[in-house]
C-alpha positions, 0 to 999 in steps of 0.5 A: 609781809604781804597779804594776798589779794584774796585775803584783802578782798575777804577782809574788806567784804567782812568789814562791809557786812559788819556795818550792814544795818539790821535787815540790810543783807547785800548780795555778793554782787552789791558787795563786789560793786561797792568794793570796786572788784569783779563779781567772780572774785567776790563770789570766791571770797564769799564761798570761802568765808561761808566755809569758815562760818564767818558769813551766811548767804541766803538765796532768793527773794529777801536773800543776801549776805550777813555776817555771823556772830563768829564773823563779828567777833573773829580775831583779824589774826585768826581770819588772816591765818585761815585765809592765807593758809600755812604757807611758808614766807619763802619757798625752799622746796619745790621744782628748784629747791634751795641748796641752803634748805638743810642749814638755813637760818633765814627760813626760821627767822621769816617764819617767826616774823610771819607769826609776829605779824599775825600776833599783832592782828590777833587782839583786833576783831572785825568789830574793831575794824569798823569803828569810826571813822571806818564804819561811817565811810563803809556805809557811804560806799555805793556801787561804782562802775561795773568791773566784770 
């Protein structure tokens, strides 16, 4: 199974925010720069994370992004499911529907494999992701070359 780039960026952003010191609220631009991704992409990610209740964003002087309590204790499996949506692994319907769709065993097997993937992530929390050695490395990341 492969996660979308959007989910990858969201998980990296959440990890970065999980190691922010008390009073340190990086901006979307700062998180994007530390992850070496375009600001526009990170802005979309942050918007989605806000809607999920995982990130809080404050505007203006002293503003920035903070991880909510929900975000800190969230299951990585839950977060990945919420970001990826309930899409099937394979597209059996659509413009050119698969001729096997009414009698296919592959679709069900792939759905089970997808759910097994998420179940493996379910016990892991965002807080777990930033334990050593990851957390200290995240704290050393600084803005790299501009990407936008």
